[in-house]
C-alpha positions as CSV (number, residue, x, y, z in Angstrom):
1,M,35.5,-6.2,-15.6
2,A,32.2,-4.7,-14.4
3,Q,29.1,-6.6,-15.3
4,N,26.6,-4.8,-17.4
5,R,23.1,-4.5,-15.8
6,V,21.5,-6.2,-18.8
7,D,23.7,-9.3,-18.1
8,Y,22.1,-10.1,-14.8
9,L,18.5,-8.9,-14.9
10,T,15.9,-11.5,-15.5
11,A,13.3,-11.2,-18.3
12,T,10.7,-10.2,-15.7
13,Q,12.9,-7.5,-14.2
14,E,13.7,-6.2,-17.7
15,R,9.9,-5.9,-18.4
16,I,9.3,-4.1,-15.2
17,L,12.2,-1.8,-15.7
18,A,11.1,-1.0,-19.3
19,R,7.6,-0.2,-18.0
20,I,9.0,2.1,-15.3
21,R,11.1,3.8,-18.0
22,Q,8.2,4.2,-20.3
23,A,5.9,5.6,-17.6
24,I,8.4,8.2,-16.6
25,L,8.8,9.2,-20.3
26,D,5.0,9.3,-20.9
27,D,3.7,10.6,-17.6
28,G,6.7,12.3,-16.0
29,D,6.5,10.0,-13.0
30,A,7.0,6.3,-12.1
31,P,4.0,4.0,-11.9
32,T,2.6,2.6,-8.7
33,V,3.0,-1.1,-7.8
34,A,-0.7,-1.7,-8.8
35,E,-0.1,0.0,-12.2
36,L,3.0,-2.0,-12.8
37,A,1.3,-5.2,-11.8
38,A,-1.6,-4.6,-14.2
39,H,0.6,-3.6,-17.0
40,V,3.0,-6.6,-16.8
41,G,0.4,-9.1,-15.8
42,L,1.9,-10.0,-12.4
43,A,0.6,-10.1,-8.8
44,A,1.4,-7.0,-6.8
45,S,3.4,-9.2,-4.4
46,T,5.5,-10.4,-7.3
47,V,6.1,-6.8,-8.4
48,H,7.1,-5.8,-4.9
49,Y,9.6,-8.7,-4.8
50,Q,11.0,-7.8,-8.2
51,L,11.3,-4.1,-7.2
52,R,13.4,-5.2,-4.2
53,E,15.6,-7.2,-6.5
54,L,16.0,-4.4,-8.9
55,E,16.9,-2.1,-6.1
56,S,19.5,-4.5,-4.7
57,K,21.0,-4.8,-8.2
58,G,21.3,-1.0,-8.4
59,A,18.9,-0.6,-11.3
60,I,16.4,1.6,-9.3
61,S,16.2,3.5,-6.1
62,R,13.0,3.8,-4.0
63,T,11.7,6.3,-1.6
64,P,9.8,4.6,1.3
65,G,6.3,5.7,1.8
66,R,5.9,7.2,-1.7
67,P,3.7,5.1,-4.1
68,R,5.5,6.6,-7.1
69,G,8.9,6.8,-5.4
70,I,10.8,4.7,-7.9
71,R,13.7,6.3,-9.7
72,L,16.0,4.9,-12.3
73,T,19.7,4.9,-11.4
């Protein structure tokens, strides 16, 4: 049986994913790493790490070189 995304995301990853989703709904575009960090109260380096984890888990895709290049999958 396939594992649901919610089953294996950490609480921090869920918070980041929820913020990305809300920013896309509100602004029509994904937030930057700096915006995510400020909103969820984490260091930018931690957000970078969590984005890599979210991408490896298939929750998001990213476009290299684009600050707002985060897409939900």
